[in-house]
C-alpha positions as CSV (number, residue, x, y, z in Angstrom):
1,M,-131.3,104.5,16.0
2,L,-131.4,105.9,19.3
3,K,-134.3,107.7,20.4
4,K,-133.8,111.3,21.7
5,I,-135.6,112.5,25.0
6,S,-137.3,115.7,24.7
7,K,-135.6,119.2,25.7
8,I,-139.1,120.7,25.7
9,P,-140.5,120.8,29.3
10,F,-143.2,118.4,30.1
11,K,-146.4,120.0,30.2
12,G,-149.0,117.6,31.2
13,T,-152.6,118.6,32.6
14,P,-154.3,117.5,35.9
15,E,-156.9,115.7,33.3
16,Q,-154.4,113.7,31.4
17,E,-152.9,112.7,34.8
18,A,-156.4,111.5,36.0
19,Q,-156.9,109.7,32.7
20,L,-153.5,107.9,33.0
21,K,-154.2,107.1,36.8
22,A,-157.7,105.4,35.7
23,V,-156.0,103.3,33.4
24,I,-153.2,102.4,35.6
25,E,-155.7,101.7,38.4
26,E,-157.5,99.2,36.0
27,C,-154.3,97.3,35.1
28,K,-151.8,97.6,38.2
29,D,-152.5,94.3,39.3
30,D,-151.6,92.3,35.9
31,K,-147.9,93.2,34.9
32,S,-148.5,91.8,31.6
33,L,-150.4,94.8,30.7
34,L,-147.5,97.2,30.9
35,M,-147.6,97.6,27.1
36,H,-151.2,98.4,27.1
37,V,-150.8,101.1,29.8
38,M,-147.9,102.6,27.8
39,Q,-150.0,102.6,24.8
40,Q,-152.9,104.3,26.4
41,A,-150.6,106.7,28.1
42,Q,-149.0,107.6,24.9
43,A,-152.5,108.3,23.5
44,I,-153.3,110.8,26.3
45,Y,-150.1,112.6,26.2
46,G,-148.9,112.1,22.6
47,Y,-145.7,110.7,23.7
48,L,-143.8,109.1,27.0
49,P,-141.6,111.7,28.5
50,I,-139.9,110.4,31.7
51,E,-142.5,111.8,34.0
52,V,-145.2,109.7,32.5
53,Q,-142.8,106.6,32.8
54,K,-142.3,107.4,36.3
55,M,-146.2,107.6,36.7
56,I,-146.4,104.1,35.1
57,A,-143.6,102.4,37.1
58,D,-144.8,103.7,40.4
59,G,-148.4,103.0,39.7
60,M,-147.8,99.5,38.7
61,D,-145.0,98.7,41.0
62,I,-142.6,97.9,38.2
63,P,-139.0,99.4,37.9
64,L,-138.7,102.6,35.8
65,E,-135.8,100.6,34.3
66,K,-138.1,98.2,32.5
67,V,-140.6,100.8,31.5
68,Y,-137.8,103.0,29.9
69,G,-136.3,100.0,28.2
70,V,-139.7,99.0,26.6
71,S,-140.0,102.7,25.7
72,T,-136.9,102.8,24.0
73,F,-137.0,98.9,22.5
74,Y,-140.5,99.5,20.7
75,A,-140.6,101.8,17.6
76,Q,-144.4,102.8,18.4
77,F,-143.4,104.6,21.5
78,A,-142.0,108.2,21.2
79,L,-139.8,110.1,23.9
80,S,-140.5,113.4,22.3
81,P,-143.6,115.3,21.5
82,K,-144.6,115.5,17.9
83,G,-144.8,119.1,16.6
84,E,-148.1,120.8,15.1
85,Y,-146.4,119.6,11.8
86,N,-144.8,116.2,11.8
87,I,-142.2,116.2,9.1
88,S,-141.3,112.3,8.1
89,V,-138.4,111.5,5.6
90,C,-138.4,108.1,4.2
91,L,-135.2,106.4,4.4
92,G,-136.5,103.2,2.5
93,T,-134.2,101.7,-0.2
94,A,-135.6,103.8,-3.2
95,C,-135.7,106.9,-1.0
96,Y,-132.2,106.4,0.4
97,V,-130.2,105.9,-2.9
98,K,-132.1,108.9,-4.4
99,G,-130.9,111.1,-1.8
100,A,-133.1,111.0,1.2
101,Q,-130.5,111.8,3.9
102,S,-129.9,115.1,2.1
103,L,-133.4,116.1,2.9
104,I,-133.0,115.0,6.5
105,D,-129.7,117.3,6.6
106,K,-131.5,120.3,5.0
107,V,-134.6,120.0,7.6
108,T,-132.0,119.7,10.2
109,E,-130.1,122.9,8.9
110,I,-133.2,124.8,8.6
111,L,-135.1,123.9,11.9
112,G,-132.1,123.3,14.1
113,I,-133.6,119.8,15.1
114,E,-132.3,116.3,14.7
115,S,-134.5,113.3,13.8
116,G,-136.7,112.5,16.7
117,E,-136.8,116.0,18.0
118,C,-139.0,118.8,18.2
119,T,-138.5,122.4,17.6
120,E,-138.9,124.4,20.9
121,D,-142.2,126.3,20.0
122,G,-143.7,122.9,19.2
123,K,-144.5,123.7,15.6
124,F,-142.5,121.1,13.6
125,S,-140.9,117.6,14.5
126,L,-138.8,115.5,12.5
127,E,-138.5,111.7,12.2
128,A,-136.7,109.2,9.5
129,C,-139.1,106.5,8.6
130,R,-139.0,103.3,6.6
131,C,-140.9,102.8,3.2
132,I,-144.2,104.6,3.1
133,G,-145.0,103.1,-0.4
134,A,-144.3,105.9,-2.6
135,C,-141.2,104.7,-4.1
136,G,-141.9,106.0,-7.6
137,L,-141.6,109.5,-6.0
138,A,-138.5,108.9,-4.3
139,P,-137.0,110.7,-2.3
140,V,-140.2,111.4,-0.2
141,L,-140.9,113.7,2.7
142,S,-144.4,113.9,4.1
143,I,-145.6,116.6,6.6
144,N,-148.8,115.2,8.5
145,D,-150.4,113.8,5.6
146,E,-149.2,115.6,2.9
147,V,-146.6,114.0,0.7
148,Y,-143.9,115.4,-1.3
149,G,-142.1,113.6,-3.9
150,K,-139.0,113.8,-6.3
151,L,-137.6,116.3,-3.7
152,T,-134.2,117.9,-3.8
153,A,-132.6,119.4,-0.8
154,D,-132.7,122.7,-2.4
155,Q,-136.7,122.5,-2.6
156,I,-136.5,121.8,1.2
157,S,-136.9,125.6,2.4
158,G,-139.8,126.3,-0.1
159,V,-141.7,123.4,1.3
160,L,-141.3,124.3,4.6
161,A,-142.1,128.0,4.0
162,K,-145.9,127.2,3.5
163,Y,-146.0,125.8,7.1
164,Q,-144.1,128.5,8.6
165,A,-146.0,131.3,7.5
């Protein structure tokens, strides 16, 4: 699955930039610490927009292409911010065969975002994930830490309504 680059403008703060520069300064002489720096950057910003990847590349004297390659290869890195409400739809085998794709399709229809994207207001993000261990409740959708099971596409608008209020 290709990662989507955020359509939302980058809004880093001077404090976040100072934090990242401190991490880079500590690690810049050891290129093997790239993953560590990227993990710290994601902890600071919540995701790795291209602006942050450029700071890492410049600060560690590593080509931007390498930083981007690592950020798109590893599932732990996100190129888009997470919304206040992160919707995660399980696409593990049990959920998939019981119609999980229709849940993603309905969320996409209602919110106007695809998997890997965030609404422009930053309220919702959508992602597909692998098994979350609730196979008996398939298909499953979670919003932050709240799990909704045995869902149908027709129930999605009702689930989202409580978060849209």
